[in-house]
BAVEX-505428 format. One record per residue (C-alpha): x, y, z; chain; residue in three letters. Coordinates in steps of 0.2 Angstrom, whole numbers. Example, Ala and Ser with C-alpha at 12.3 -4.5 7.8 and 13.67 -1.06 7.14 Angstrom:
2
@px = 62 | py = -22 | pz = 39 | unit = A | code = ALA $
@px = 68 | py = -5 | pz = 36 | unit = A | code = SER $
***
This chain:
406
@px = -23 | py = 9 | pz = -113 | unit = A | code = MET $
@px = -24 | py = -2 | pz = -98 | unit = A | code = ALA $
@px = -8 | py = -6 | pz = -88 | unit = A | code = ARG $
@px = -6 | py = -24 | pz = -83 | unit = A | code = VAL $
@px = 4 | py = -28 | pz = -67 | unit = A | code = VAL $
@px = 18 | py = -39 | pz = -74 | unit = A | code = PRO $
@px = 21 | py = -56 | pz = -67 | unit = A | code = ARG $
@px = 38 | py = -60 | pz = -59 | unit = A | code = GLY $
@px = 46 | py = -59 | pz = -43 | unit = A | code = GLU $
@px = 40 | py = -47 | pz = -29 | unit = A | code = TYR $
@px = 43 | py = -45 | pz = -10 | unit = A | code = MET $
@px = 30 | py = -49 | pz = 3 | unit = A | code = LEU $
@px = 34 | py = -45 | pz = 21 | unit = A | code = THR $
@px = 30 | py = -56 | pz = 36 | unit = A | code = LEU $
@px = 27 | py = -44 | pz = 51 | unit = A | code = LYS $
@px = 25 | py = -50 | pz = 68 | unit = A | code = ALA $
@px = 26 | py = -46 | pz = 86 | unit = A | code = ARG $
@px = 41 | py = -53 | pz = 95 | unit = A | code = GLY $
@px = 45 | py = -59 | pz = 113 | unit = A | code = VAL $
@px = 63 | py = -62 | pz = 119 | unit = A | code = LEU $
@px = 66 | py = -80 | pz = 125 | unit = A | code = ILE $
@px = 85 | py = -77 | pz = 126 | unit = A | code = GLU $
@px = 93 | py = -60 | pz = 130 | unit = A | code = GLY $
@px = 86 | py = -45 | pz = 138 | unit = A | code = SER $
@px = 76 | py = -31 | pz = 132 | unit = A | code = LEU $
@px = 89 | py = -18 | pz = 138 | unit = A | code = GLU $
@px = 103 | py = -27 | pz = 129 | unit = A | code = GLU $
@px = 93 | py = -27 | pz = 113 | unit = A | code = LEU $
@px = 89 | py = -9 | pz = 115 | unit = A | code = ARG $
@px = 107 | py = -5 | pz = 117 | unit = A | code = GLU $
@px = 112 | py = -15 | pz = 101 | unit = A | code = GLU $
@px = 98 | py = -5 | pz = 91 | unit = A | code = LEU $
@px = 104 | py = 11 | pz = 98 | unit = A | code = TYR $
@px = 122 | py = 7 | pz = 93 | unit = A | code = MET $
@px = 116 | py = 3 | pz = 75 | unit = A | code = THR $
@px = 106 | py = 19 | pz = 74 | unit = A | code = ARG $
@px = 121 | py = 29 | pz = 79 | unit = A | code = ARG $
@px = 132 | py = 21 | pz = 67 | unit = A | code = ALA $
@px = 120 | py = 23 | pz = 52 | unit = A | code = ILE $
@px = 117 | py = 41 | pz = 57 | unit = A | code = GLN $
@px = 136 | py = 44 | pz = 57 | unit = A | code = TYR $
@px = 137 | py = 37 | pz = 39 | unit = A | code = VAL $
@px = 123 | py = 48 | pz = 34 | unit = A | code = ILE $
@px = 131 | py = 63 | pz = 41 | unit = A | code = ASP $
@px = 147 | py = 59 | pz = 31 | unit = A | code = ALA $
@px = 139 | py = 55 | pz = 15 | unit = A | code = LEU $
@px = 128 | py = 71 | pz = 15 | unit = A | code = TRP $
@px = 143 | py = 82 | pz = 14 | unit = A | code = GLU $
@px = 149 | py = 74 | pz = -2 | unit = A | code = LEU $
@px = 144 | py = 80 | pz = -19 | unit = A | code = ASP $
@px = 144 | py = 63 | pz = -27 | unit = A | code = LYS $
@px = 138 | py = 47 | pz = -18 | unit = A | code = LEU $
@px = 152 | py = 34 | pz = -18 | unit = A | code = PRO $
@px = 149 | py = 16 | pz = -24 | unit = A | code = SER $
@px = 147 | py = 1 | pz = -13 | unit = A | code = ILE $
@px = 165 | py = -3 | pz = -15 | unit = A | code = ASN $
@px = 171 | py = 14 | pz = -10 | unit = A | code = GLN $
@px = 159 | py = 14 | pz = 5 | unit = A | code = LEU $
@px = 167 | py = -3 | pz = 10 | unit = A | code = HIS $
@px = 184 | py = 6 | pz = 10 | unit = A | code = GLN $
@px = 178 | py = 21 | pz = 19 | unit = A | code = MET $
@px = 168 | py = 13 | pz = 33 | unit = A | code = PHE $
@px = 171 | py = -6 | pz = 35 | unit = A | code = TYR $
@px = 186 | py = -6 | pz = 46 | unit = A | code = LYS $
@px = 178 | py = 8 | pz = 57 | unit = A | code = LEU $
@px = 162 | py = -1 | pz = 60 | unit = A | code = LEU $
@px = 172 | py = -18 | pz = 63 | unit = A | code = ARG $
@px = 182 | py = -9 | pz = 77 | unit = A | code = LYS $
@px = 165 | py = -4 | pz = 85 | unit = A | code = GLN $
@px = 161 | py = -23 | pz = 86 | unit = A | code = GLY $
@px = 149 | py = -24 | pz = 71 | unit = A | code = PHE $
@px = 149 | py = -41 | pz = 62 | unit = A | code = ARG $
@px = 155 | py = -41 | pz = 44 | unit = A | code = ALA $
@px = 138 | py = -42 | pz = 36 | unit = A | code = HIS $
@px = 130 | py = -31 | pz = 49 | unit = A | code = GLN $
@px = 143 | py = -17 | pz = 44 | unit = A | code = ALA $
@px = 139 | py = -19 | pz = 26 | unit = A | code = LYS $
@px = 120 | py = -17 | pz = 29 | unit = A | code = GLN $
@px = 124 | py = -1 | pz = 39 | unit = A | code = ILE $
@px = 133 | py = 8 | pz = 25 | unit = A | code = TYR $
@px = 121 | py = 2 | pz = 11 | unit = A | code = LYS $
@px = 106 | py = 7 | pz = 21 | unit = A | code = TYR $
@px = 113 | py = 24 | pz = 25 | unit = A | code = ALA $
@px = 118 | py = 27 | pz = 6 | unit = A | code = ARG $
@px = 100 | py = 22 | pz = 1 | unit = A | code = ALA $
@px = 93 | py = 35 | pz = 13 | unit = A | code = LEU $
@px = 104 | py = 49 | pz = 7 | unit = A | code = VAL $
@px = 102 | py = 45 | pz = -11 | unit = A | code = LYS $
@px = 83 | py = 45 | pz = -9 | unit = A | code = SER $
@px = 83 | py = 62 | pz = 1 | unit = A | code = ALA $
@px = 94 | py = 70 | pz = -12 | unit = A | code = LYS $
@px = 84 | py = 64 | pz = -27 | unit = A | code = GLU $
@px = 68 | py = 71 | pz = -19 | unit = A | code = ASN $
@px = 77 | py = 88 | pz = -14 | unit = A | code = ASN $
@px = 73 | py = 83 | pz = 4 | unit = A | code = GLY $
@px = 83 | py = 87 | pz = 20 | unit = A | code = LYS $
@px = 96 | py = 76 | pz = 28 | unit = A | code = LYS $
@px = 88 | py = 60 | pz = 35 | unit = A | code = PRO $
@px = 88 | py = 60 | pz = 54 | unit = A | code = VAL $
@px = 84 | py = 43 | pz = 62 | unit = A | code = LEU $
@px = 73 | py = 42 | pz = 77 | unit = A | code = ARG $
@px = 67 | py = 24 | pz = 77 | unit = A | code = LYS $
@px = 77 | py = 10 | pz = 85 | unit = A | code = LEU $
@px = 78 | py = -3 | pz = 71 | unit = A | code = THR $
@px = 91 | py = -13 | pz = 63 | unit = A | code = THR $
@px = 92 | py = -23 | pz = 47 | unit = A | code = ARG $
@px = 101 | py = -40 | pz = 48 | unit = A | code = LEU $
@px = 108 | py = -50 | pz = 33 | unit = A | code = ASP $
@px = 102 | py = -68 | pz = 31 | unit = A | code = LYS $
@px = 119 | py = -73 | pz = 37 | unit = A | code = TYR $
@px = 116 | py = -64 | pz = 54 | unit = A | code = ASP $
@px = 98 | py = -70 | pz = 56 | unit = A | code = ALA $
@px = 92 | py = -88 | pz = 57 | unit = A | code = ASN $
@px = 73 | py = -90 | pz = 54 | unit = A | code = VAL $
@px = 64 | py = -105 | pz = 60 | unit = A | code = ASP $
@px = 46 | py = -103 | pz = 54 | unit = A | code = LEU $
@px = 40 | py = -120 | pz = 59 | unit = A | code = GLU $
@px = 44 | py = -116 | pz = 77 | unit = A | code = ASN $
@px = 42 | py = -97 | pz = 75 | unit = A | code = GLN $
@px = 59 | py = -93 | pz = 81 | unit = A | code = ILE $
@px = 71 | py = -80 | pz = 76 | unit = A | code = LEU $
@px = 89 | py = -81 | pz = 81 | unit = A | code = ILE $
@px = 97 | py = -63 | pz = 78 | unit = A | code = ALA $
@px = 116 | py = -60 | pz = 80 | unit = A | code = LYS $
@px = 121 | py = -42 | pz = 83 | unit = A | code = MET $
@px = 139 | py = -39 | pz = 87 | unit = A | code = ARG $
@px = 144 | py = -51 | pz = 101 | unit = A | code = ASN $
@px = 127 | py = -55 | pz = 107 | unit = A | code = ARG $
@px = 114 | py = -67 | pz = 101 | unit = A | code = VAL $
@px = 95 | py = -65 | pz = 104 | unit = A | code = PHE $
@px = 81 | py = -78 | pz = 102 | unit = A | code = ARG $
@px = 64 | py = -70 | pz = 98 | unit = A | code = ILE $
@px = 48 | py = -79 | pz = 98 | unit = A | code = LYS $
@px = 36 | py = -73 | pz = 83 | unit = A | code = LEU $
@px = 19 | py = -70 | pz = 89 | unit = A | code = LEU $
@px = 7 | py = -73 | pz = 74 | unit = A | code = HIS $
@px = -6 | py = -85 | pz = 67 | unit = A | code = ASN $
@px = 2 | py = -102 | pz = 62 | unit = A | code = ASN $
@px = -8 | py = -103 | pz = 46 | unit = A | code = ASP $
@px = -2 | py = -86 | pz = 40 | unit = A | code = TYR $
@px = 16 | py = -90 | pz = 44 | unit = A | code = ILE $
@px = 15 | py = -106 | pz = 35 | unit = A | code = ARG $
@px = 12 | py = -96 | pz = 19 | unit = A | code = LYS $
@px = 30 | py = -91 | pz = 20 | unit = A | code = PHE $
@px = 38 | py = -107 | pz = 23 | unit = A | code = MET $
@px = 51 | py = -114 | pz = 10 | unit = A | code = ASN $
@px = 53 | py = -96 | pz = 3 | unit = A | code = ARG $
@px = 69 | py = -87 | pz = 1 | unit = A | code = LYS $
@px = 70 | py = -72 | pz = 13 | unit = A | code = LEU $
@px = 79 | py = -56 | pz = 9 | unit = A | code = TYR $
@px = 84 | py = -49 | pz = 26 | unit = A | code = GLU $
@px = 77 | py = -47 | pz = 44 | unit = A | code = VAL $
@px = 72 | py = -31 | pz = 52 | unit = A | code = ILE $
@px = 71 | py = -30 | pz = 71 | unit = A | code = VAL $
@px = 64 | py = -14 | pz = 79 | unit = A | code = SER $
@px = 57 | py = -8 | pz = 96 | unit = A | code = ILE $
@px = 43 | py = 4 | pz = 97 | unit = A | code = ASP $
@px = 40 | py = 18 | pz = 110 | unit = A | code = LYS $
@px = 30 | py = 6 | pz = 121 | unit = A | code = GLN $
@px = 44 | py = -6 | pz = 122 | unit = A | code = GLY $
@px = 36 | py = -19 | pz = 110 | unit = A | code = ARG $
@px = 48 | py = -29 | pz = 99 | unit = A | code = ILE $
@px = 43 | py = -30 | pz = 80 | unit = A | code = TRP $
@px = 50 | py = -42 | pz = 67 | unit = A | code = VAL $
@px = 48 | py = -39 | pz = 48 | unit = A | code = CYS $
@px = 55 | py = -52 | pz = 36 | unit = A | code = ILE $
@px = 53 | py = -49 | pz = 17 | unit = A | code = PRO $
@px = 52 | py = -64 | pz = 7 | unit = A | code = PHE $
@px = 54 | py = -66 | pz = -12 | unit = A | code = LYS $
@px = 37 | py = -71 | pz = -19 | unit = A | code = TRP $
@px = 34 | py = -77 | pz = -37 | unit = A | code = GLU $
@px = 18 | py = -69 | pz = -44 | unit = A | code = TYR $
@px = 10 | py = -80 | pz = -57 | unit = A | code = LYS $
@px = -7 | py = -72 | pz = -61 | unit = A | code = PRO $
@px = -20 | py = -84 | pz = -69 | unit = A | code = TYR $
@px = -29 | py = -80 | pz = -85 | unit = A | code = LYS $
@px = -45 | py = -71 | pz = -80 | unit = A | code = PRO $
@px = -62 | py = -75 | pz = -86 | unit = A | code = LYS $
@px = -71 | py = -60 | pz = -79 | unit = A | code = LYS $
@px = -68 | py = -42 | pz = -72 | unit = A | code = MET $
@px = -71 | py = -33 | pz = -56 | unit = A | code = ILE $
@px = -69 | py = -14 | pz = -57 | unit = A | code = SER $
@px = -67 | py = -3 | pz = -41 | unit = A | code = ILE $
@px = -71 | py = 15 | pz = -40 | unit = A | code = ASP $
@px = -63 | py = 22 | pz = -24 | unit = A | code = ILE $
@px = -72 | py = 37 | pz = -14 | unit = A | code = ASN $
@px = -71 | py = 44 | pz = 3 | unit = A | code = LEU $
@px = -88 | py = 38 | pz = 9 | unit = A | code = ARG $
@px = -91 | py = 22 | pz = -2 | unit = A | code = LYS $
@px = -82 | py = 10 | pz = -13 | unit = A | code = LEU $
@px = -92 | py = 5 | pz = -29 | unit = A | code = VAL $
@px = -88 | py = -13 | pz = -36 | unit = A | code = VAL $
@px = -95 | py = -17 | pz = -53 | unit = A | code = TYR $
@px = -93 | py = -34 | pz = -62 | unit = A | code = ASN $
@px = -102 | py = -30 | pz = -78 | unit = A | code = GLY $
@px = -119 | py = -36 | pz = -72 | unit = A | code = ARG $
@px = -122 | py = -28 | pz = -55 | unit = A | code = SER $
@px = -116 | py = -14 | pz = -44 | unit = A | code = VAL $
@px = -112 | py = -16 | pz = -26 | unit = A | code = ARG $
@px = -108 | py = -1 | pz = -14 | unit = A | code = ARG $
@px = -97 | py = -4 | pz = 1 | unit = A | code = ILE $
@px = -97 | py = 9 | pz = 16 | unit = A | code = ASP $
@px = -79 | py = 14 | pz = 21 | unit = A | code = THR $
@px = -73 | py = 20 | pz = 38 | unit = A | code = ARG $
@px = -62 | py = 34 | pz = 31 | unit = A | code = PHE $
@px = -74 | py = 48 | pz = 36 | unit = A | code = MET $
@px = -74 | py = 41 | pz = 54 | unit = A | code = GLU $
@px = -55 | py = 41 | pz = 54 | unit = A | code = ALA $
@px = -55 | py = 59 | pz = 46 | unit = A | code = LEU $
@px = -66 | py = 66 | pz = 60 | unit = A | code = SER $
@px = -54 | py = 59 | pz = 73 | unit = A | code = LEU $
@px = -39 | py = 67 | pz = 65 | unit = A | code = LYS $
@px = -48 | py = 83 | pz = 62 | unit = A | code = ILE $
@px = -52 | py = 83 | pz = 81 | unit = A | code = HIS $
@px = -34 | py = 80 | pz = 86 | unit = A | code = ALA $
@px = -28 | py = 94 | pz = 75 | unit = A | code = GLU $
@px = -41 | py = 106 | pz = 82 | unit = A | code = LYS $
@px = -34 | py = 102 | pz = 99 | unit = A | code = LEU $
@px = -16 | py = 106 | pz = 93 | unit = A | code = GLN $
@px = -22 | py = 122 | pz = 86 | unit = A | code = LYS $
@px = -32 | py = 127 | pz = 101 | unit = A | code = LYS $
@px = -17 | py = 124 | pz = 113 | unit = A | code = TYR $
@px = -4 | py = 128 | pz = 100 | unit = A | code = ALA $
@px = 9 | py = 133 | pz = 114 | unit = A | code = ARG $
@px = 6 | py = 120 | pz = 127 | unit = A | code = MET $
@px = -1 | py = 103 | pz = 119 | unit = A | code = TRP $
@px = 17 | py = 96 | pz = 117 | unit = A | code = ARG $
@px = 21 | py = 99 | pz = 136 | unit = A | code = TYR $
@px = 4 | py = 96 | pz = 144 | unit = A | code = ASN $
@px = 3 | py = 77 | pz = 147 | unit = A | code = GLY $
@px = -16 | py = 76 | pz = 147 | unit = A | code = ARG $
@px = -18 | py = 86 | pz = 131 | unit = A | code = ILE $
@px = -3 | py = 76 | pz = 123 | unit = A | code = LEU $
@px = -10 | py = 59 | pz = 127 | unit = A | code = ASP $
@px = -27 | py = 65 | pz = 120 | unit = A | code = ARG $
@px = -20 | py = 71 | pz = 104 | unit = A | code = VAL $
@px = -9 | py = 55 | pz = 102 | unit = A | code = LYS $
@px = -24 | py = 44 | pz = 106 | unit = A | code = SER $
@px = -35 | py = 52 | pz = 93 | unit = A | code = LEU $
@px = -21 | py = 51 | pz = 79 | unit = A | code = HIS $
@px = -18 | py = 32 | pz = 84 | unit = A | code = ARG $
@px = -37 | py = 28 | pz = 83 | unit = A | code = ARG $
@px = -38 | py = 36 | pz = 67 | unit = A | code = SER $
@px = -24 | py = 27 | pz = 60 | unit = A | code = ARG $
@px = -30 | py = 10 | pz = 67 | unit = A | code = TYR $
@px = -47 | py = 12 | pz = 59 | unit = A | code = ILE $
@px = -39 | py = 16 | pz = 42 | unit = A | code = VAL $
@px = -27 | py = 1 | pz = 43 | unit = A | code = VAL $
@px = -40 | py = -11 | pz = 49 | unit = A | code = ASP $
@px = -53 | py = -7 | pz = 36 | unit = A | code = TRP $
@px = -42 | py = -7 | pz = 20 | unit = A | code = TYR $
@px = -34 | py = -23 | pz = 25 | unit = A | code = ARG $
@px = -51 | py = -32 | pz = 28 | unit = A | code = LYS $
@px = -57 | py = -24 | pz = 11 | unit = A | code = PHE $
@px = -42 | py = -29 | pz = 2 | unit = A | code = ALA $
@px = -43 | py = -47 | pz = 7 | unit = A | code = LYS $
@px = -62 | py = -48 | pz = 4 | unit = A | code = TYR $
@px = -60 | py = -41 | pz = -14 | unit = A | code = ILE $
@px = -45 | py = -52 | pz = -19 | unit = A | code = VAL $
@px = -53 | py = -68 | pz = -12 | unit = A | code = LEU $
@px = -69 | py = -64 | pz = -22 | unit = A | code = LYS $
@px = -59 | py = -61 | pz = -38 | unit = A | code = ALA $
@px = -50 | py = -77 | pz = -36 | unit = A | code = LYS $
@px = -66 | py = -87 | pz = -33 | unit = A | code = LYS $
@px = -74 | py = -80 | pz = -49 | unit = A | code = THR $
@px = -57 | py = -80 | pz = -59 | unit = A | code = LYS $
@px = -58 | py = -61 | pz = -61 | unit = A | code = SER $
@px = -46 | py = -48 | pz = -64 | unit = A | code = VAL $
@px = -46 | py = -33 | pz = -52 | unit = A | code = ILE $
@px = -47 | py = -16 | pz = -61 | unit = A | code = VAL $
@px = -41 | py = 0 | pz = -52 | unit = A | code = LEU $
@px = -38 | py = 18 | pz = -57 | unit = A | code = GLU $
@px = -20 | py = 23 | pz = -59 | unit = A | code = ASP $
@px = -20 | py = 36 | pz = -45 | unit = A | code = LEU $
@px = -2 | py = 39 | pz = -45 | unit = A | code = GLU $
@px = -4 | py = 58 | pz = -49 | unit = A | code = LYS $
@px = -21 | py = 60 | pz = -41 | unit = A | code = LEU $
@px = -14 | py = 71 | pz = -26 | unit = A | code = TRP $
@px = -4 | py = 82 | pz = -37 | unit = A | code = PHE $
@px = -18 | py = 85 | pz = -49 | unit = A | code = ASN $
@px = -30 | py = 89 | pz = -35 | unit = A | code = ALA $
@px = -18 | py = 101 | pz = -26 | unit = A | code = SER $
@px = -18 | py = 112 | pz = -42 | unit = A | code = ASN $
@px = -37 | py = 113 | pz = -40 | unit = A | code = LYS $
@px = -41 | py = 113 | pz = -22 | unit = A | code = SER $
@px = -30 | py = 113 | pz = -7 | unit = A | code = SER $
@px = -44 | py = 107 | pz = 5 | unit = A | code = SER $
@px = -47 | py = 92 | pz = -7 | unit = A | code = LEU $
@px = -29 | py = 88 | pz = -8 | unit = A | code = ALA $
@px = -28 | py = 88 | pz = 11 | unit = A | code = ASP $
@px = -43 | py = 76 | pz = 12 | unit = A | code = LYS $
@px = -35 | py = 64 | pz = -1 | unit = A | code = LEU $
@px = -19 | py = 64 | pz = 8 | unit = A | code = SER $
@px = -28 | py = 59 | pz = 24 | unit = A | code = ARG $
@px = -38 | py = 46 | pz = 15 | unit = A | code = PHE $
@px = -23 | py = 37 | pz = 8 | unit = A | code = ALA $
@px = -30 | py = 31 | pz = -9 | unit = A | code = TYR $
@px = -13 | py = 24 | pz = -14 | unit = A | code = ARG $
@px = -11 | py = 15 | pz = 2 | unit = A | code = LYS $
@px = -27 | py = 6 | pz = -1 | unit = A | code = LEU $
@px = -21 | py = 1 | pz = -18 | unit = A | code = GLN $
@px = -5 | py = -5 | pz = -12 | unit = A | code = GLN $
@px = -13 | py = -17 | pz = 1 | unit = A | code = VAL $
@px = -24 | py = -23 | pz = -13 | unit = A | code = ILE $
@px = -9 | py = -26 | pz = -24 | unit = A | code = MET $
@px = 0 | py = -35 | pz = -10 | unit = A | code = THR $
@px = -15 | py = -47 | pz = -7 | unit = A | code = LYS $
@px = -16 | py = -49 | pz = -26 | unit = A | code = ALA $
@px = 2 | py = -55 | pz = -27 | unit = A | code = VAL $
@px = -1 | py = -67 | pz = -12 | unit = A | code = GLU $
@px = -16 | py = -75 | pz = -21 | unit = A | code = TYR $
@px = -10 | py = -73 | pz = -39 | unit = A | code = ASN $
@px = -24 | py = -63 | pz = -44 | unit = A | code = VAL $
@px = -22 | py = -52 | pz = -59 | unit = A | code = PRO $
@px = -23 | py = -33 | pz = -57 | unit = A | code = VAL $
@px = -23 | py = -19 | pz = -71 | unit = A | code = ILE $
@px = -24 | py = 0 | pz = -70 | unit = A | code = PHE $
@px = -33 | py = 12 | pz = -81 | unit = A | code = VAL $
@px = -32 | py = 30 | pz = -84 | unit = A | code = ASN $
@px = -44 | py = 39 | pz = -72 | unit = A | code = PRO $
@px = -47 | py = 54 | pz = -83 | unit = A | code = LYS $
@px = -65 | py = 58 | pz = -86 | unit = A | code = ASP $
@px = -72 | py = 42 | pz = -78 | unit = A | code = THR $
@px = -86 | py = 52 | pz = -69 | unit = A | code = SER $
@px = -90 | py = 64 | pz = -83 | unit = A | code = THR $
@px = -92 | py = 53 | pz = -98 | unit = A | code = ILE $
@px = -108 | py = 43 | pz = -102 | unit = A | code = CYS $
@px = -104 | py = 24 | pz = -101 | unit = A | code = PRO $
@px = -118 | py = 21 | pz = -114 | unit = A | code = ARG $
@px = -114 | py = 34 | pz = -128 | unit = A | code = CYS $
@px = -98 | py = 43 | pz = -123 | unit = A | code = GLY $
@px = -107 | py = 60 | pz = -122 | unit = A | code = ALA $
@px = -103 | py = 73 | pz = -108 | unit = A | code = LYS $
@px = -114 | py = 71 | pz = -93 | unit = A | code = LEU $
@px = -122 | py = 84 | pz = -83 | unit = A | code = SER $
@px = -125 | py = 83 | pz = -64 | unit = A | code = TYR $
@px = -138 | py = 88 | pz = -52 | unit = A | code = THR $
@px = -129 | py = 86 | pz = -35 | unit = A | code = HIS $
@px = -122 | py = 68 | pz = -38 | unit = A | code = ARG $
@px = -135 | py = 62 | pz = -50 | unit = A | code = LEU $
@px = -128 | py = 60 | pz = -68 | unit = A | code = ALA $
@px = -139 | py = 63 | pz = -83 | unit = A | code = ILE $
@px = -135 | py = 61 | pz = -101 | unit = A | code = CYS $
@px = -144 | py = 73 | pz = -112 | unit = A | code = ARG $
@px = -140 | py = 63 | pz = -127 | unit = A | code = LYS $
@px = -146 | py = 46 | pz = -123 | unit = A | code = CYS $
@px = -156 | py = 48 | pz = -107 | unit = A | code = GLY $
@px = -144 | py = 38 | pz = -96 | unit = A | code = PHE $
@px = -146 | py = 42 | pz = -77 | unit = A | code = ILE $
@px = -136 | py = 36 | pz = -63 | unit = A | code = SER $
@px = -126 | py = 42 | pz = -48 | unit = A | code = ASP $
@px = -108 | py = 48 | pz = -49 | unit = A | code = ARG $
@px = -100 | py = 33 | pz = -41 | unit = A | code = ASP $
@px = -109 | py = 20 | pz = -52 | unit = A | code = THR $
@px = -104 | py = 30 | pz = -68 | unit = A | code = VAL $
@px = -86 | py = 29 | pz = -62 | unit = A | code = GLY $
@px = -86 | py = 11 | pz = -59 | unit = A | code = ALA $
@px = -94 | py = 7 | pz = -76 | unit = A | code = MET $
@px = -82 | py = 18 | pz = -85 | unit = A | code = ASN $
@px = -67 | py = 10 | pz = -76 | unit = A | code = ILE $
@px = -74 | py = -7 | pz = -81 | unit = A | code = TYR $
@px = -77 | py = -2 | pz = -100 | unit = A | code = LEU $
@px = -60 | py = 6 | pz = -101 | unit = A | code = ARG $
@px = -51 | py = -9 | pz = -95 | unit = A | code = ALA $
@px = -62 | py = -20 | pz = -107 | unit = A | code = LEU $
@px = -56 | py = -10 | pz = -122 | unit = A | code = ARG $
@px = -38 | py = -9 | pz = -116 | unit = A | code = GLY $
@px = -35 | py = -27 | pz = -111 | unit = A | code = MET $
@px = -37 | py = -35 | pz = -128 | unit = A | code = SER $
@px = -21 | py = -29 | pz = -136 | unit = A | code = PRO $
@px = -12 | py = -33 | pz = -120 | unit = A | code = LEU $
@px = -17 | py = -50 | pz = -115 | unit = A | code = GLN $
@px = -31 | py = -56 | pz = -126 | unit = A | code = GLY $
@px = -42 | py = -56 | pz = -110 | unit = A | code = TRP $
@px = -55 | py = -44 | pz = -117 | unit = A | code = GLY $
@px = -62 | py = -58 | pz = -129 | unit = A | code = ARG $
@px = -65 | py = -69 | pz = -114 | unit = A | code = ASN $
@px = -75 | py = -56 | pz = -104 | unit = A | code = ALA $
@px = -93 | py = -62 | pz = -100 | unit = A | code = PRO $
@px = -107 | py = -56 | pz = -110 | unit = A | code = ALA $
@px = -119 | py = -44 | pz = -101 | unit = A | code = MET $
@px = -136 | py = -50 | pz = -95 | unit = A | code = LYS $
@px = -152 | py = -45 | pz = -104 | unit = A | code = ASP $
@px = -155 | py = -33 | pz = -90 | unit = A | code = GLU $
@px = -140 | py = -23 | pz = -95 | unit = A | code = THR $
@px = -142 | py = -24 | pz = -113 | unit = A | code = ARG $
@px = -153 | py = -15 | pz = -125 | unit = A | code = GLN $
@px = -162 | py = -25 | pz = -139 | unit = A | code = SER $
@px = -155 | py = -25 | pz = -157 | unit = A | code = GLY $
@px = -137 | py = -27 | pz = -152 | unit = A | code = ARG $
@px = -126 | py = -34 | pz = -166 | unit = A | code = THR $
@px = -111 | py = -44 | pz = -164 | unit = A | code = LYS $
@px = -98 | py = -30 | pz = -169 | unit = A | code = ASP $
@px = -106 | py = -16 | pz = -160 | unit = A | code = GLU $
@px = -97 | py = -9 | pz = -145 | unit = A | code = PRO $
@px = -102 | py = -16 | pz = -128 | unit = A | code = MET $
@px = -102 | py = 2 | pz = -120 | unit = A | code = MET $
@px = -118 | py = 6 | pz = -130 | unit = A | code = LEU $
@px = -129 | py = -6 | pz = -121 | unit = A | code = TYR $
@px = -129 | py = -2 | pz = -102 | unit = A | code = ILE $
@px = -145 | py = 2 | pz = -93 | unit = A | code = LYS $
@px = -146 | py = 16 | pz = -80 | unit = A | code = SER $
@px = -143 | py = 11 | pz = -62 | unit = A | code = TYR $
@px = -153 | py = 22 | pz = -51 | unit = A | code = THR $
@px = -159 | py = 10 | pz = -38 | unit = A | code = ASN $
@px = -145 | py = -2 | pz = -36 | unit = A | code = VAL $
***
């Protein structure tokens, strides 16, 4: 059964570099340090309790204490609410006590005034006021104008750069699709199938993976000294940073490309439900699980989902089980010669990635009708992908040609 991403209210975040135009960086750093210390104090106190207190109980426990330290009323509330959320999450996942390392603060809408037209943020922290200029593309910032913001997050990274994140409430109203685009995600290539043709898109994940492996080899080779030798440490950090930037840059570009393509053709994007992929893979092969964790399948899907919400493009998820092992023409078990799939029953021949993309498409086509009535509006396949003699009531999955040269 296909799972449709429901319409409704979501959060989209505006993230931008910031430059101080009022106040000093040292003062801002001090305020973030004081906030981090206060949050850590609340975390340490809550961690010793068997049962987490309610928000009202937290207010009675910490409000006056935080106010004595100079924190504003809403800022104090943000501190103990955030600390409670961190402790709750850690205990539910049987994790260790959270230890904060980043300099960041979360400001309520009453302590932060955002002027997107002039790209100015006025942040009030204790008895200080900071004016921060947001550095981002004007067209991108305009998308968030006249929308209700949730909070403002201000942080300083290790290089001393200021970052501002502003989550906005976004109404997701997907259109009724006329077509479908299925995506089969792999390490080296992504395969996109629209019911008529197959397109392969090279990824950059193997490039990023090689950089990360190189960094880990250095860490293993100099196990005792890489943390203390400045030259080796800088090299390790540089490799990890380049690997991360490659992944982030690529999946953002691909997500925007596929979402805009889907919107242009009034298509729904079909993805595999990969929520349990790593867990299932770890039971089969630890090396495969390691590659999947580096590849960040779920992160790619989250970026696609974010762009889909922004452009009101419908998205559905299907069960990924056996999408590469079942013949999309007759449903029989496929046999493989390396990555070439062969159906002994009907003679279907194609590569593994194309088989996956086709089965994702067909599984969505069968599962969408009872959910949204979209399946009836799906386009008929071209003559090239249809065998002769098809009757009206026969299933579409029986009439797919072999794709060996696409």
